[in-house]
RODO-2510 file (C-alpha; in nm, 4 decimals, decimal comma):
residues 439
     n   res          X          Y          Z
     1     m     2,5565    -0,3714     0,0713
     2     w     2,5305    -0,6568     0,3220
     3     p     2,1567    -0,6110     0,4034
     4     c     2,0873    -0,6133     0,0285
     5     l     2,2795    -0,9393    -0,0122
     6     l     2,0692    -1,0968     0,2596
     7     l     1,7502    -1,0002     0,0784
     8     i     1,8818    -1,1213    -0,2555
     9     v     1,9434    -1,4628    -0,0991
    10     a     1,5911    -1,4663     0,0410
    11     v     1,4370    -1,3686    -0,2909
    12     g     1,6459    -1,6174    -0,4836
    13     a     1,5666    -1,9102    -0,2526
    14     d     1,1942    -1,8581    -0,2258
    15     g     1,0879    -1,5075    -0,3143
    16     s     0,7438    -1,4904    -0,1556
    17     e     0,8380    -1,6644     0,1682
    18     g     1,1557    -1,4592     0,1991
    19     k     0,9622    -1,1347     0,1625
    20     k     0,6962    -1,2419     0,4138
    21     a     0,9610    -1,3491     0,6657
    22     a     1,1466    -1,0165     0,6329
    23     v     0,8270    -0,8152     0,6914
    24     a     0,7213    -1,0361     0,9845
    25     d     1,0630    -1,0002     1,1469
    26     a     1,0512    -0,6212     1,1100
    27     m     0,7039    -0,6124     1,2669
    28     r     0,8131    -0,8296     1,5624
    29     r     1,1140    -0,6061     1,6251
    30     a     0,8891    -0,2988     1,6218
    31     v     0,6487    -0,4578     1,8721
    32     a     0,9392    -0,5568     2,0958
    33     a     1,0745    -0,2014     2,0819
    34     a     0,7370    -0,0404     2,1578
    35     g     0,6756     0,1207     2,4954
    36     s     0,5580    -0,1110     2,7745
    37     t     0,2803     0,1140     2,9058
    38     h    -0,0478    -0,0567     2,8186
    39     p    -0,2844     0,1770     2,6293
    40     l    -0,5592     0,1045     2,8858
    41     e    -0,3381     0,1428     3,1930
    42     d    -0,4286     0,5073     3,2546
    43     p    -0,8085     0,5281     3,2318
    44     h    -0,7942     0,9078     3,2071
    45     r    -0,5352     0,9415     2,9326
    46     a    -0,6855     1,1844     2,6823
    47     l    -0,6327     1,1168     2,3148
    48     g    -0,4358     1,3482     2,0924
    49     d    -0,5950     1,5410     1,8068
    50     r    -0,4876     1,2832     1,5475
    51     e    -0,5144     0,9661     1,7521
    52     i    -0,7581     0,6883     1,8315
    53     l    -0,7446     0,3990     2,0798
    54     v    -0,8286     0,0460     1,9595
    55     a    -0,8678    -0,2701     2,1689
    56     t    -0,9557    -0,6187     2,0437
    57     t    -1,1153    -0,8926     2,2553
    58     p    -1,1435    -1,2712     2,2224
    59     s    -1,5193    -1,2339     2,1726
    60     g    -1,4524    -1,0632     1,8389
    61     d    -1,5648    -0,7218     1,9613
    62     v    -1,3399    -0,4266     1,8887
    63     f    -1,3526    -0,1278     2,1239
    64     v    -1,2594     0,2126     1,9872
    65     d    -1,2188     0,5484     2,1572
    66     a    -1,2537     0,7946     1,8702
    67     g    -1,1530     1,0875     2,0874
    68     g    -1,4618     1,3023     2,0541
    69     r    -1,5959     1,4944     1,7584
    70     g    -1,3447     1,6397     1,5177
    71     s    -1,0467     1,4547     1,6638
    72     c    -1,0250     1,1633     1,4220
    73     t    -1,0056     1,2977     1,0691
    74     q    -1,0062     1,1276     0,7300
    75     k    -0,7135     0,8856     0,7679
    76     c    -0,8369     0,7712     1,1114
    77     a    -1,1769     0,6865     0,9673
    78     l    -1,0239     0,5128     0,6654
    79     f    -0,7877     0,3146     0,8869
    80     l    -1,0710     0,2001     1,1099
    81     d    -1,2817     0,0855     0,8125
    82     q    -0,9841    -0,1022     0,6722
    83     f    -0,8781    -0,2590     1,0030
    84     l    -1,2270    -0,3848     1,0890
    85     s    -1,2850    -0,5295     0,7419
    86     m    -0,9470    -0,7075     0,7497
    87     l    -1,0382    -0,8634     1,0845
    88     a    -1,3776    -0,9681     0,9479
    89     a    -1,1961    -1,1514     0,6653
    90     r    -0,9596    -1,3401     0,8978
    91     r    -1,1402    -1,6756     0,8764
    92     r    -1,1602    -1,6568     0,4996
    93     c    -0,7861    -1,5906     0,4876
    94     g    -0,7040    -1,8812     0,7180
    95     a    -0,6247    -1,6977     1,0427
    96     a    -0,7507    -1,8076     1,3841
    97     a    -1,1135    -1,7174     1,4466
    98     d    -1,0541    -1,5803     1,7970
    99     l    -0,8948    -1,2395     1,8348
   100     p    -0,6313    -1,1864     2,1035
   101     a    -0,6785    -0,9347     2,3824
   102     a    -0,4628    -0,6511     2,2523
   103     a    -0,4662    -0,2716     2,2472
   104     f    -0,2869     0,0052     2,0628
   105     f    -0,3065     0,3685     1,9648
   106     f    -0,3238     0,4726     1,6000
   107     r    -0,1680     0,7978     1,4754
   108     e    -0,2975     0,9255     1,1438
   109     h    -0,0055     1,1545     1,0543
   110     s     0,1346     1,0528     0,7142
   111     a     0,4943     1,0793     0,8397
   112     g     0,4315     0,8874     1,1620
   113     c     0,5675     0,9980     1,4999
   114     g     0,8598     1,2304     1,5507
   115     a     1,1851     1,0811     1,6778
   116     d     1,1441     1,2653     2,0106
   117     d     0,7722     1,1937     2,0570
   118     a     0,7710     1,0539     2,4112
   119     r     0,3952     0,9998     2,4097
   120     c     0,4163     0,7823     2,0971
   121     a     0,7134     0,5916     2,2404
   122     a     0,5443     0,5144     2,5724
   123     s     0,2802     0,2716     2,4372
   124     p     0,2287     0,0569     2,1259
   125     t     0,1298     0,3042     1,8550
   126     l     0,0502     0,2145     1,4946
   127     v     0,1724     0,4516     1,2240
   128     i     0,1383     0,4332     0,8460
   129     a     0,4915     0,5440     0,7556
   130     k     0,8179     0,6658     0,9016
   131     v     1,0729     0,9150     0,7783
   132     a     1,3428     0,7895     1,0167
   133     d     1,4026     0,4304     1,1235
   134     a     1,4739     0,5417     1,4803
   135     a     1,1307     0,7042     1,5179
   136     p     0,8891     0,5244     1,7536
   137     g     0,5834     0,3444     1,6247
   138     i     0,4798     0,0148     1,4667
   139     m     0,4188     0,0494     1,0944
   140     a     0,0901    -0,0856     0,9547
   141     p    -0,0744    -0,0701     0,6087
   142     n    -0,1702     0,2779     0,4951
   143     p    -0,5481     0,3285     0,4943
   144     y    -0,5734     0,3948     0,1206
   145     f    -0,5856     0,0269     0,0314
   146     g    -0,9456     0,0572     0,1484
   147     t    -1,1603    -0,2170     0,2925
   148     f    -1,1007    -0,5845     0,2193
   149     p    -1,3815    -0,6105    -0,0425
   150     a    -1,2818    -0,2827    -0,2108
   151     w    -0,9132    -0,3751    -0,2320
   152     e    -0,9991    -0,7257    -0,3492
   153     a    -1,2028    -0,5852    -0,6395
   154     q    -0,9461    -0,3178    -0,7274
   155     a    -0,6497    -0,5571    -0,7171
   156     a    -0,8351    -0,8084    -0,9339
   157     r    -0,8980    -0,5433    -1,2005
   158     i    -0,5317    -0,4437    -1,2044
   159     r    -0,4086    -0,8045    -1,2179
   160     e    -0,6479    -0,8797    -1,5049
   161     a    -0,5195    -0,5772    -1,6976
   162     a    -0,1612    -0,6836    -1,6218
   163     a    -0,1977    -0,9689    -1,8714
   164     r    -0,1253    -0,7103    -2,1416
   165     p     0,1879    -0,8145    -2,3382
   166     a     0,5020    -0,6062    -2,2910
   167     a     0,4977    -0,5088    -2,6603
   168     e     0,1609    -0,3357    -2,6117
   169     r     0,2755    -0,1188    -2,3184
   170     t     0,3676     0,2416    -2,3919
   171     r     0,7441     0,2691    -2,3504
   172     k     0,7457     0,5674    -2,1165
   173     v     0,7699     0,6409    -1,7442
   174     f     0,4157     0,7104    -1,6200
   175     w     0,2937     0,9110    -1,3196
   176     r    -0,0186     1,1034    -1,2201
   177     g    -0,0752     1,2913    -0,8966
   178     s    -0,1446     1,6259    -0,7353
   179     a     0,1094     1,9062    -0,7618
   180     r     0,0456     2,2688    -0,6835
   181     p     0,3305     2,5163    -0,6332
   182     s     0,1550     2,7130    -0,3608
   183     e    -0,1711     2,7605    -0,1749
   184     d    -0,1042     3,1353    -0,1819
   185     a    -0,3099     3,2924    -0,4594
   186     n    -0,0598     3,5788    -0,4840
   187     a     0,2486     3,3579    -0,5289
   188     t     0,3688     3,3443    -0,8883
   189     g     0,6632     3,2129    -1,0848
   190     c     0,9707     3,0856    -0,9036
   191     a     0,8621     3,2834    -0,5984
   192     a     0,5780     3,0381    -0,5403
   193     p     0,6943     2,8497    -0,2313
   194     l     0,6752     2,4710    -0,2450
   195     e     0,4869     2,4603     0,0813
   196     v     0,1841     2,2927     0,2371
   197     d     0,0219     2,4488     0,5429
   198     g     0,3119     2,6938     0,5679
   199     h     0,5833     2,4266     0,5782
   200     a     0,8347     2,3291     0,3110
   201     s     0,7159     2,0209     0,1234
   202     p     0,9902     1,7868     0,0002
   203     g     0,7187     1,5891    -0,1767
   204     l     0,6209     1,8889    -0,3872
   205     e     0,9887     1,9512    -0,4544
   206     v     1,0191     1,6068    -0,6125
   207     r     0,6898     1,6335    -0,7998
   208     m     0,7823     1,9658    -0,9552
   209     a     1,1200     1,8225    -1,0546
   210     a     0,9412     1,5326    -1,2268
   211     l     0,7103     1,7704    -1,4144
   212     s     1,0097     1,9752    -1,5224
   213     l     1,1718     1,6597    -1,6620
   214     a     0,8518     1,5670    -1,8461
   215     l     0,8364     1,9117    -2,0031
   216     r     1,1865     1,8700    -2,1482
   217     y     1,1766     1,4990    -2,2289
   218     p     0,8223     1,4016    -2,3338
   219     e     0,9577     1,1009    -2,5253
   220     t     1,0664     0,9513    -2,1903
   221     f     0,8126     1,0742    -1,9344
   222     d     0,4316     1,0694    -1,9404
   223     v     0,3972     1,2721    -1,6215
   224     a     0,1098     1,5073    -1,5438
   225     a    -0,0554     1,6815    -1,2509
   226     v    -0,4117     1,6044    -1,1468
   227     f    -0,6065     1,8861    -0,9824
   228     k    -0,8614     1,7340    -0,7480
   229     h    -1,0375     2,0422    -0,6169
   230     e    -1,2508     2,2302    -0,8652
   231     k    -1,2504     2,5423    -0,6487
   232     t    -0,8723     2,5922    -0,6785
   233     r    -0,8075     2,4095    -1,0066
   234     a    -0,7714     2,7178    -1,2267
   235     l    -0,5394     2,8874    -0,9767
   236     h    -0,3129     2,5879    -0,9368
   237     r    -0,2994     2,5195    -1,3120
   238     r    -0,1970     2,8802    -1,3764
   239     q     0,0609     2,8700    -1,0968
   240     l     0,2045     2,5415    -1,2198
   241     v     0,2608     2,6660    -1,5761
   242     d     0,4024     2,9910    -1,4430
   243     w     0,6392     2,8079    -1,2074
   244     l     0,7606     2,5710    -1,4791
   245     r     0,8221     2,8569    -1,7228
   246     c     1,0169     3,0463    -1,4586
   247     d     1,2128     2,7339    -1,3630
   248     a     1,2958     2,6611    -1,7283
   249     a     1,4160     3,0202    -1,7852
   250     r     1,6261     3,0081    -1,4687
   251     r     1,7955     2,6920    -1,5920
   252     g     1,8434     2,8343    -1,9412
   253     f     1,6249     2,5870    -2,1304
   254     p     1,5361     2,6955    -2,4842
   255     g     1,1852     2,8113    -2,5634
   256     s     1,1014     2,9209    -2,2104
   257     e     1,1089     3,2925    -2,2906
   258     g     0,8060     3,2996    -2,5164
   259     t     0,4625     3,2229    -2,3820
   260     g     0,3422     3,0935    -2,7179
   261     a     0,6253     2,8426    -2,7512
   262     f     0,6044     2,7264    -2,3924
   263     a     0,2295     2,6868    -2,3364
   264     p     0,1621     2,3868    -2,5674
   265     g     0,4312     2,1791    -2,3982
   266     a     0,3160     2,2775    -2,0521
   267     a    -0,0422     2,1806    -2,1413
   268     r     0,0675     1,8161    -2,1565
   269     l     0,1437     1,8338    -1,7856
   270     l    -0,2088     1,9352    -1,6884
   271     a    -0,3993     1,6073    -1,6758
   272     a    -0,7592     1,6128    -1,7874
   273     g    -0,8609     1,3789    -1,5070
   274     r    -0,7862     1,0746    -1,3011
   275     v    -0,6335     0,7642    -1,4608
   276     e    -0,7806     0,4464    -1,3122
   277     p    -0,5303     0,1993    -1,1622
   278     s    -0,6552    -0,0679    -1,4028
   279     e    -0,5038     0,1483    -1,6808
   280     f    -0,1557     0,1476    -1,5262
   281     p    -0,0486    -0,1759    -1,7021
   282     g    -0,0621     0,0211    -2,0257
   283     y     0,2814     0,1646    -1,9431
   284     a     0,6232    -0,0002    -1,9365
   285     v     0,7496     0,1835    -1,6255
   286     l     0,5399     0,3163    -1,3384
   287     a     0,6874     0,5863    -1,1159
   288     s     0,6043     0,6572    -0,7536
   289     l     0,6926     0,9944    -0,6038
   290     p     0,6834     1,1017    -0,2371
   291     g     0,3571     1,2342    -0,0970
   292     d     0,2955     1,6013    -0,1719
   293     t     0,2326     1,7050     0,1891
   294     h     0,5162     1,5724     0,4015
   295     g     0,7273     1,3856     0,1474
   296     s     0,6225     1,0558     0,2994
   297     f     0,4385     0,7644     0,1365
   298     s     0,2074     0,8087    -0,1599
   299     q    -0,1100     0,6029    -0,1966
   300     h    -0,0314     0,5861    -0,5696
   301     l     0,2290     0,3168    -0,4961
   302     n    -0,0344     0,0793    -0,3543
   303     h    -0,1567     0,0080    -0,7061
   304     l     0,1706    -0,0143    -0,8972
   305     w     0,3113    -0,3501    -0,7860
   306     a     0,0259    -0,5572    -0,9295
   307     a     0,0468    -0,4030    -1,2773
   308     g     0,3285    -0,6212    -1,4118
   309     s     0,5312    -0,3129    -1,5120
   310     a     0,8707    -0,2083    -1,3782
   311     v     0,8358     0,0144    -1,0688
   312     l     1,0524     0,3262    -1,0380
   313     l     1,0552     0,4458    -0,6759
   314     w     1,1860     0,8037    -0,6481
   315     r     1,2904     0,8839    -0,2912
   316     w     1,4933     1,2037    -0,3056
   317     a     1,7531     1,1996    -0,0275
   318     e     1,8344     1,5704    -0,0621
   319     s     1,4861     1,6674     0,0509
   320     r     1,4759     1,4935     0,3898
   321     a     1,5163     1,1572     0,5598
   322     l     1,3874     0,8714     0,3456
   323     y     1,0393     0,7474     0,4260
   324     s     0,9412     0,3829     0,4555
   325     e     0,6246     0,1744     0,4879
   326     w     0,5598    -0,1503     0,6706
   327     y     0,6349    -0,3774     0,3744
   328     y     0,9620    -0,2140     0,2642
   329     a     1,1490    -0,4747     0,4697
   330     g     1,0401    -0,7208     0,2009
   331     l     1,1850    -0,5126    -0,0824
   332     e     1,5398    -0,5250    -0,2081
   333     l     1,6528    -0,1647    -0,1679
   334     c     1,9789    -0,1488    -0,3625
   335     l     1,8918     0,1541    -0,5729
   336     e     1,9270     0,1215    -0,9503
   337     d     2,0183    -0,2478    -0,9371
   338     g     1,7318    -0,3561    -0,7128
   339     a     1,5715    -0,6966    -0,7559
   340     t     1,2145    -0,5803    -0,6918
   341     h     1,2194    -0,2285    -0,8371
   342     v     1,4443     0,0577    -0,9432
   343     e     1,5089     0,3298    -0,6878
   344     v     1,6488     0,6790    -0,7424
   345     r     1,7443     0,9349    -0,4820
   346     r     1,8739     1,2089    -0,7064
   347     a     1,7381     1,4673    -0,9454
   348     g     1,7574     1,5945    -1,2998
   349     a     1,9945     1,4205    -1,5399
   350     a     2,0518     1,1315    -1,2982
   351     v     1,6823     1,0372    -1,3082
   352     l     1,6735     1,0794    -1,6847
   353     d     1,9699     0,8459    -1,7228
   354     v     1,8120     0,5782    -1,5018
   355     a     1,4816     0,6070    -1,6902
   356     d     1,6410     0,5885    -2,0358
   357     r     1,8494     0,2840    -1,9444
   358     l     1,5442     0,1080    -1,8053
   359     l     1,3252     0,1890    -2,1053
   360     g     1,5997     0,0621    -2,3349
   361     d     1,6285    -0,2796    -2,1667
   362     g     1,3195    -0,4918    -2,2303
   363     a     1,4577    -0,7994    -2,0540
   364     r     1,5267    -0,6012    -1,7385
   365     r     1,1803    -0,4470    -1,7438
   366     a     1,0244    -0,7917    -1,7789
   367     r     1,2229    -0,9204    -1,4803
   368     l     1,1301    -0,6192    -1,2683
   369     g     0,7650    -0,6420    -1,3716
   370     a     0,7479    -1,0042    -1,2583
   371     a     0,9267    -0,9168    -0,9342
   372     a     0,6852    -0,6295    -0,8674
   373     a     0,3869    -0,8614    -0,9169
   374     e     0,5447    -1,0974    -0,6645
   375     v     0,5649    -0,8109    -0,4133
   376     h     0,1903    -0,7600    -0,4547
   377     d     0,1067    -1,1301    -0,4309
   378     a     0,3276    -1,1879    -0,1256
   379     l     0,2746    -0,8679     0,0733
   380     l    -0,0115    -0,6521    -0,0567
   381     c    -0,2887    -0,8898    -0,1645
   382     p    -0,6137    -0,8599     0,0364
   383     c    -0,5418    -1,1676     0,2491
   384     c    -0,1809    -1,0483     0,2892
   385     l    -0,3112    -0,7393     0,4680
   386     s    -0,5589    -0,9408     0,6743
   387     d    -0,2851    -1,1855     0,7745
   388     f    -0,0508    -0,9014     0,8673
   389     y    -0,3060    -0,7556     1,1080
   390     a    -0,3740    -1,1008     1,2560
   391     d    -0,0010    -1,1562     1,3135
   392     l     0,0423    -0,8058     1,4557
   393     l    -0,2433    -0,8507     1,7024
   394     r    -0,1046    -1,1870     1,8101
   395     e     0,2359    -1,0297     1,8790
   396     l     0,0757    -0,7435     2,0700
   397     g    -0,1413    -0,9859     2,2671
   398     d     0,1626    -1,1910     2,3665
   399     a     0,3531    -0,8767     2,4684
   400     q     0,0569    -0,7525     2,6743
   401     r    -0,0185    -1,0857     2,8397
   402     g    -0,1004    -1,0401     3,2070
   403     f    -0,2896    -0,7132     3,1682
   404     d    -0,6622    -0,7459     3,2375
   405     v    -0,8077    -0,5909     2,9218
   406     a    -1,1693    -0,6384     3,0329
   407     a    -1,1015    -0,4459     3,3541
   408     g    -0,9136    -0,1791     3,1591
   409     l    -1,2092    -0,1332     2,9267
   410     d    -1,4453    -0,1008     3,2245
   411     r    -1,2256     0,1636     3,3887
   412     r    -1,1686     0,3663     3,0730
   413     a    -1,2977     0,7260     3,0847
   414     w    -1,4201     0,7137     2,7249
   415     q    -1,4195     1,0273     2,5146
   416     e    -1,6218     0,8656     2,2347
   417     k    -1,6816     0,4945     2,2851
   418     r    -1,7667     0,2632     1,9964
   419     v    -1,7982    -0,1151     1,9989
   420     y    -1,7806    -0,3035     1,6685
   421     e    -1,8642    -0,6620     1,5825
   422     t    -1,6213    -0,8335     1,3440
   423     d    -1,7973    -1,1641     1,2894
   424     g    -1,9383    -1,1130     0,9412
   425     d    -1,9546    -0,7606     0,8030
   426     p    -1,8078    -0,5126     1,0555
   427     k    -2,0777    -0,3078     1,2247
   428     l    -2,1478    -0,1109     1,5375
   429     r    -2,3299    -0,3108     1,8012
   430     a    -2,7028    -0,2361     1,8182
   431     e    -2,6755    -0,0566     2,1529
   432     q    -2,3980     0,1632     2,0098
   433     r    -2,6120     0,2561     1,7106
   434     r    -2,8928     0,3639     1,9372
   435     r    -2,6520     0,5653     2,1504
   436     a    -2,5105     0,7315     1,8411
   437     g    -2,8525     0,8300     1,7157
   438     g    -2,8852     0,5542     1,4581
   439     t    -2,5522     0,6148     1,2843
***
């Protein structure tokens, strides 16, 4: 309990400053623990399949080795767009105009680096989440916040909608997200493995448990699956209903034997489409479940803190090590009695009990809603992200002082070299655009 008491003191004294200080301290410790091999030291170091190299310079130019075609996939591209736009906003947010000379690798894997990943441990490497505190890597914002302008507009819409009075919020636990029992078209019923890419998915395990709860307790949970891909939508809908029916029969729940009795209830769990984040303040409690691939972070949580509703963070300890993101150091993680949110690490009746108690206590929900909004305003606002990157680069620059970055850039055997300007809107330098064929 002692770490929780420390955070309670910080929140009570000056909530925003206490949260910022906790996150900054965690970042500095991660930088100090990072490997001492400079990312530019070995000019011939080849990049991994899910890795890019980034170096900033006092001129404001940002050098990127994208690793050749096909190496940097979606999250790498999203991270780069976000990172460059946050740097471009640094003056507006009050940070120093000059960038430090600093370099790092970025890994796009949603669960970060493995605990025994010597390559990741050798040099400063940014990751977007961890599933074990001892794993190497420096946590940074996940790329799904988007660019500075996009996140600024999105956050403003959510905060505006958050003015909705508590009495007008639907008194249920709300969640939407993807959930498909299997990618195997032949897998049916309980035999459908909760796997992604052939590996067990603790995230899907939690999501299916939440859907099962919603099927039995619709007065408490407004939980439904969203099927993003039209090509597999019908298959995954059919599999989901089949899996839930089988699961209900296995557990002995009434009504699961007959298709006619079961289908109408199951239909509630098949969302018609996406719910915009600006609609989230319409609910009293907003749930966040682990990601459906590796059981790590979920981008859904990015949008919940600003909504002014109580946040229910479900991190199921039975499934695997608990994941964390860069700003969790600023949260008060004391499970059901948390100051910033409610956290559950169990299943079934335990989650139902936590949800019912929260829905039945309006004063507690109001306190948690205000605390969640403070998390957004202190740690996740657009300038909060820009400031975090500025502070991180300053720490990296100080740690790497003495290395000649300009010489390292000249020696680098680039696999795919890009040079971006960050004064004003981020853009490739003119000579890079010509080299890239105008793109």
